[in-house]
C-alpha positions in Angstrom: -29.3 12.4 -18.2 -26.1 14.4 -18.8 -23.5 12.7 -21.0 -20.0 13.9 -21.6 -17.1 12.2 -23.4 -13.5 12.5 -24.2 -10.6 10.7 -25.9 -8.5 8.7 -23.4 -5.6 11.1 -23.0 -2.3 10.8 -21.1 -2.3 12.0 -17.4 -5.1 14.6 -18.1 -5.6 17.9 -16.4 -8.2 18.9 -13.8 -10.7 20.1 -16.5 -11.4 16.6 -17.7 -12.1 15.3 -14.2 -14.3 18.2 -13.4 -16.3 17.5 -16.6 -16.6 13.9 -15.6 -17.8 14.8 -12.1 -20.5 17.2 -13.6 -21.9 14.4 -15.7 -24.2 11.5 -15.1 -22.3 9.3 -17.5 -18.9 9.6 -19.2 -17.9 8.0 -22.5 -14.4 7.2 -23.6 -14.1 8.1 -27.3 -11.2 5.8 -28.3 -12.4 5.0 -31.8 -11.4 8.4 -33.3 -8.2 9.0 -35.2 -5.0 9.4 -33.3 -3.3 12.8 -33.4 0.5 12.7 -33.0 1.9 15.2 -30.5 -1.5 15.9 -29.0 -2.7 15.4 -25.4 -3.5 11.9 -26.4 0.1 11.0 -25.8 1.6 13.7 -23.6 0.9 16.1 -20.8 2.9 18.5 -18.6 4.0 18.9 -15.0 5.5 21.8 -13.1 9.3 21.1 -12.7 11.5 23.7 -11.1 9.1 26.5 -11.9 8.9 25.6 -15.6 6.6 23.5 -17.7 7.9 20.1 -18.5 6.3 17.8 -21.0 6.0 14.0 -20.6 5.4 12.3 -23.9 4.8 8.6 -24.5 6.6 7.3 -27.6 4.3 5.4 -30.0 4.5 3.5 -33.3 3.5 5.7 -36.2 5.4 4.4 -39.3 2.9 3.0 -41.9 0.0 3.6 -39.5 -1.6 6.7 -40.8 -5.3 6.9 -39.8 -5.0 4.6 -36.8 -7.4 5.2 -34.0 -6.3 6.0 -30.5 -7.1 2.4 -29.4 -5.0 1.0 -32.2 -1.8 2.9 -31.2 1.0 0.8 -29.8 3.6 2.1 -27.4 7.3 1.9 -28.3 9.7 0.1 -26.0 12.4 2.1 -24.3 13.3 3.9 -21.1 10.4 6.4 -21.2 8.7 5.0 -18.2 11.8 5.4 -16.1 12.3 8.9 -17.4 8.7 10.0 -16.8 8.8 8.6 -13.2 12.2 10.3 -12.6 10.8 13.7 -13.8 7.7 13.3 -11.6 9.9 12.4 -8.6 12.1 15.4 -9.2 9.1 17.7 -9.5 7.1 16.5 -6.6 9.2 14.5 -4.1 9.1 17.4 -1.7 5.4 18.1 -2.0 3.2 17.2 1.0 1.4 14.1 -0.4 4.0 12.7 -2.8 4.9 9.7 -0.7 1.2 8.8 -0.2 0.3 8.7 -3.9 3.5 8.1 -5.9 3.8 4.3 -5.3 0.4 3.6 -7.0 1.3 5.9 -9.9 4.7 4.2 -10.3 3.1 0.8 -10.3 0.5 1.8 -12.9 3.1 3.3 -15.2 5.3 0.3 -14.9 2.7 -2.1 -16.0 3.3 -3.3 -19.5 0.5 -1.6 -21.3 1.2 -2.1 -25.0 -1.6 0.1 -26.2 -1.8 3.9 -25.6 -5.5 3.8 -25.0 -5.1 1.1 -22.3 -2.4 3.0 -20.5 -4.3 6.2 -20.5 -7.4 4.6 -19.2 -5.5 2.9 -16.4 -4.0 6.3 -15.3 -7.3 8.1 -15.6 -8.9 5.4 -13.4 -6.3 5.8 -10.8 -6.6 9.6 -10.6 -10.4 9.3 -10.7 -10.3 7.2 -7.6 -7.9 9.6 -5.9 -10.4 12.4 -6.6 -13.3 10.4 -5.5 -15.3 10.8 -8.7 -17.8 8.0 -9.2 -19.4 8.9 -12.5 -20.0 5.6 -14.5 -17.9 5.2 -17.7 -18.8 3.5 -21.0 -16.9 2.9 -24.2 -17.8 4.4 -27.6 -16.7 1.2 -29.4 -19.4 -0.7 -27.5 -22.0 1.2 -29.7 -21.4 0.4 -33.4 -23.9 3.2 -34.5 -21.4 5.8 -33.3 -19.5 6.5 -36.5 -20.0 10.2 -37.3 -17.8 13.2 -36.4 -18.2 16.5 -34.6 -21.8 17.3 -33.8 -23.2 14.2 -35.6 -21.0 12.1 -33.3 -22.3 13.8 -30.2 -25.9 13.2 -31.3 -25.1 9.6 -31.9 -23.4 9.2 -28.5 -26.5 10.7 -26.8 -28.8 8.4 -28.7 -26.7 5.3 -27.9 -27.0 5.7 -24.2 -30.4 7.5 -23.9 -28.9 10.9 -22.8 -31.0 14.1 -23.3 -28.1 16.5 -22.5 -24.5 16.6 -23.6 -21.8 18.6 -21.8 -18.8 20.1 -23.6 -15.9 22.3 -22.5 -15.2 25.7 -24.1 -12.6 24.2 -26.5 -15.4 22.5 -28.4 -17.2 25.7 -29.5 -15.5 25.6 -32.9 -17.4 22.5 -34.0 -20.6 22.1 -31.8 -23.8 23.0 -33.6 -26.2 23.6 -30.8 -29.1 24.1 -33.2 -28.6 20.8 -34.8 -28.6 19.1 -31.4 -31.8 21.0 -30.4 -33.5 19.8 -33.6 -32.8 16.3 -32.4 -34.4 17.0 -29.1 -31.1 17.2 -27.3 -29.8 20.0 -25.1 -26.2 21.0 -25.3 -24.6 22.4 -22.2 -21.3 24.1 -21.6 -18.8 23.4 -18.8 -17.8 26.7 -17.2 -14.5 25.9 -15.7 -12.1 28.0 -13.6 -8.9 26.4 -12.7 -8.4 26.3 -8.9 -5.3 28.1 -7.5 -3.4 26.2 -4.7 0.0 26.0 -3.1 2.5 24.4 -5.4 5.7 25.4 -3.6 6.6 27.8 -6.4 4.9 30.4 -8.7 1.6 28.8 -9.6 1.4 27.1 -13.0 -2.1 26.3 -14.3 -3.2 23.4 -16.5 -0.8 20.8 -15.3 -1.6 17.1 -15.2 -4.0 16.4 -12.3 -1.3 14.5 -10.5 -0.1 18.1 -9.6 -3.2 18.8 -7.5 -3.1 15.4 -5.9 0.6 15.6 -4.8 0.0 19.1 -3.4 -3.4 18.8 -1.8 -3.9 15.1 -1.1 -7.4 14.1 0.1 -8.6 17.7 -0.4 -7.8 17.6 -4.1 -11.2 16.0 -5.0 -13.3 18.8 -3.6 -11.1 21.4 -5.4 -11.6 19.6 -8.7 -15.3 19.1 -8.3 -15.9 22.7 -7.3 -13.9 24.1 -10.2 -16.7 24.1 -12.8 -20.4 24.3 -13.3 -22.9 23.7 -16.1 -24.4 26.4 -18.2 -26.8 26.2 -21.1 
């Protein structure tokens, strides 16, 4: 069984959903430490030919070391501003009217925790892309308490996986030899971002809502075909 995992991040890009689709099981890793100004609380869209970041304001004062799932969202007009920017960026794209109402409803729900909000948005986009990989939570397995490669080994042991799938960004910390010594095979996601019509000069690595608003029902096949497993 191939396991992959990731922190619950905000409006993630295509690469996360491709990794999820390539896996037999996906694990949310919400017990790890929150990193301010990371993808955990922000992502980007293509707005008027430029990258535009959408960032969720969170409570950080006196909360050093909090986990992602302990982060609370600050009150304020950020939801209205995010939705306004998304509307400005995509209202003229072919499938905006079909998908935007559900996104608007999900963002407007009063999720007090960042992890809860991110999971709700990922679930919505996952359904749009027709990805059915089962999802489990790291906090459901108390034995997962290490970091880096040790954590990956513990994650695999917890769910009975014999292979773990990482993207290229993890090469700095994955010890494939250590995993092999534990009888686990480490695999790499070889990902190539699909190019499609955006109505402007193409911008890669946007939130996955970009591919959905532009390609509609065809978005799922583009995402699933964007990567393969090596190793």
